[in-house]
C-alpha positions in Angstrom: 13.5 9.9 -15.6 11.3 7.7 -13.2 9.5 5.3 -14.6 5.8 5.4 -13.0 3.4 2.9 -14.2 0.6 5.5 -14.4 2.5 7.1 -17.5 3.0 4.0 -19.4 0.8 1.0 -19.1 2.7 -2.2 -18.5 1.8 -5.6 -19.8 1.0 -8.1 -16.9 0.1 -11.8 -17.6 -3.5 -10.9 -17.5 -3.1 -8.5 -20.3 -2.7 -4.6 -20.6 -2.7 -2.8 -17.1 -5.0 0.2 -17.7 -3.9 3.9 -16.5 -5.4 4.5 -13.1 -6.3 8.2 -12.7 -6.0 7.3 -8.9 -2.3 7.4 -9.2 -2.1 10.6 -10.1 -4.2 11.7 -7.0 -2.2 9.3 -4.9 1.3 10.9 -6.1 0.0 14.3 -5.5 -1.4 13.7 -2.0 2.0 11.9 -1.2 3.9 15.0 -2.6 1.8 17.2 -0.3 2.3 15.3 2.8 5.8 14.9 2.4 6.2 18.8 1.4 4.5 19.7 4.7 6.6 17.4 6.9 9.9 18.8 5.3 8.6 22.4 6.0 7.3 21.5 9.7 9.3 18.3 10.6 6.2 17.8 12.9 4.3 14.7 12.1 1.4 16.1 14.4 0.9 18.6 11.6 0.6 15.6 9.3 -1.9 13.9 11.5 -4.1 17.0 12.0 -4.3 17.2 8.2 -5.4 13.7 7.5 -7.7 13.8 10.3 -9.4 16.8 8.7 -9.7 15.0 5.4 -11.1 12.1 6.8 -14.1 14.4 8.6 -14.9 15.8 5.1 
């Protein structure tokens, strides 16, 4: 099992590290982009997708 820091907060020198909901979004977006790349093997498709997201 992977030890992702958003599942269990880790202690840092500055105290407890809070869980971040952004980590879940980041992981989901990364998985989506990876799946699209594995399916198409086309970075142009990824670029089109990211361009469409930035225009929202």
